[in-house]
C-alpha positions in Angstrom: -83.9 208.8 -9.2 -86.8 207.2 -10.7 -89.0 205.7 -7.8 -90.2 202.8 -10.2 -88.1 200.3 -12.7 -88.6 201.8 -16.0 -90.3 199.6 -17.8 -90.9 195.8 -19.4 -89.5 193.8 -22.4 -92.5 192.9 -24.5 -92.1 189.0 -23.2 -92.8 190.0 -19.3 -88.9 190.0 -18.6 -87.8 192.7 -16.4 -85.6 195.7 -17.7 -82.1 195.5 -16.8 -81.4 199.8 -16.4 -79.0 201.5 -14.2 -82.3 202.6 -11.2 -83.3 198.6 -10.5 -79.6 196.9 -10.8 -78.3 195.7 -7.3 -75.1 196.1 -8.1 -75.1 199.8 -9.0 -77.0 200.9 -5.9 -75.0 198.7 -4.0 -71.7 200.4 -4.4 -73.4 203.8 -4.8 -74.8 203.5 -0.9 -71.5 202.0 -0.1 -70.0 204.9 -1.7 -71.7 207.8 -0.1 -71.3 205.7 3.1 -67.5 205.2 3.0 -67.2 208.7 2.4 -69.1 210.0 5.8 -67.1 207.2 8.0 -63.8 208.1 6.3 -64.7 211.5 6.6 -65.6 210.7 10.5 -62.6 209.1 11.4 -60.2 211.3 9.2 -58.4 212.4 11.9 -57.7 208.3 13.0 -54.9 206.0 11.5 -56.7 203.6 9.1 -59.9 206.5 8.2 -63.1 204.4 7.8 -61.4 200.9 9.0 -60.3 202.4 12.6 -64.8 203.0 12.0 -65.4 199.6 11.8 -63.1 198.8 13.9 -64.7 200.5 17.1 -68.1 199.7 16.1 -67.3 195.6 16.0 -65.4 196.4 19.7 -68.5 198.6 20.8 -71.1 195.8 19.9 -68.9 192.8 21.6 -69.6 194.9 25.2 -67.6 192.9 27.8 -66.5 189.7 25.0 -63.8 190.9 23.8 -62.8 189.3 20.2 -59.1 188.3 19.6 -56.9 190.3 16.9 -58.2 187.4 14.7 -62.2 187.1 15.5 -62.1 190.9 14.7 -60.2 190.4 11.3 -62.9 188.2 9.8 -65.9 190.2 11.4 -64.4 193.6 9.4 -63.3 192.0 6.9 -59.4 192.7 7.2 -56.3 190.8 6.4 -55.1 190.0 9.4 -51.5 191.3 8.8 -53.4 194.4 8.2 -55.4 194.2 11.4 -52.0 193.8 13.3 -51.0 197.0 11.9 -54.4 198.5 12.1 -54.5 197.4 15.7 -50.7 199.0 17.2 -52.2 202.3 15.9 -55.6 202.4 17.6 -54.0 201.3 20.5 -51.1 204.2 20.3 -53.5 206.7 20.5 -55.2 205.0 23.3 -58.4 204.3 21.8 -57.8 200.2 22.8 -55.9 198.0 24.7 -54.7 193.8 23.9 -54.8 191.8 26.9 -53.4 188.0 26.4 -56.4 185.4 26.1 -55.8 182.5 29.6 -57.2 180.1 26.8 -54.7 180.6 24.1 -51.4 182.7 24.4 -50.7 182.8 21.4 -53.3 185.5 20.7 -55.0 188.6 22.1 -58.3 190.0 23.5 -58.6 193.5 21.9 -60.7 195.7 24.1 -62.7 199.3 23.1 -61.1 201.5 25.8 -63.1 204.8 27.5 -60.8 207.8 24.6 -62.0 204.8 21.7 -65.8 204.9 23.1 -65.3 208.3 23.1 -64.4 209.0 19.9 -66.7 206.4 18.2 -69.7 208.4 19.9 -68.4 211.5 17.5 -67.9 209.5 13.9 -71.1 207.2 14.8 -73.2 211.3 15.1 -71.0 212.2 12.3 -72.3 208.8 9.9 -76.1 208.7 11.5 -76.6 212.4 9.9 -75.1 211.0 6.7 -77.3 208.0 6.7 -80.5 210.4 7.4 -79.5 211.9 4.5 -79.1 209.3 2.0 -82.3 207.8 3.4 -84.4 211.2 3.2 -86.8 209.9 0.5 -87.6 206.9 3.0 -90.4 206.4 6.1 -89.0 205.5 9.8 -90.9 202.2 9.0 -89.3 201.8 5.3 -86.0 202.8 7.4 -86.1 200.3 9.5 -87.4 198.0 7.5 -84.4 198.7 4.8 -81.9 198.4 7.8 -83.6 194.8 8.7 -83.3 193.8 5.2 -79.7 195.1 4.3 -78.6 193.3 7.7 -79.7 189.4 6.9 -78.0 190.1 3.4 -75.1 191.3 4.5 -74.7 188.3 7.8 -75.4 185.8 4.5 -72.6 187.6 2.8 -70.1 187.5 5.7 -71.1 183.6 6.0 -70.3 183.2 1.5 
């Protein structure tokens, strides 16, 4: 893929081509990372969805989210989330505890086995990320991650 956009229209407007189209670029990146996450999580129920859930739980630390909060964080339907959590809990990767403020909801807690699985998956995904970002310097990688995270947060709020 060329490093610079292919050209400009005669009136000064930027020519649109695949190498400078945001939809295409994000789809290519997303597809590559989804495949890496799915391969890393192939032994877990839910595949890459399990990876996202375990990542969100690890990030939560001592403030475990409720099932509904977790579903919103990772962009899953709450019914799908319930079935996925049932399966992950059955494998001893996480636990659900009653919410002391609201008995109708449950907090989701990452267990040691879930943390160990996540570390293994994270190493596999990090290797895929490194291959994907190989054309960028360390500074560009950090900047790309920062900018992408900011845009993702905007998208999550929308």
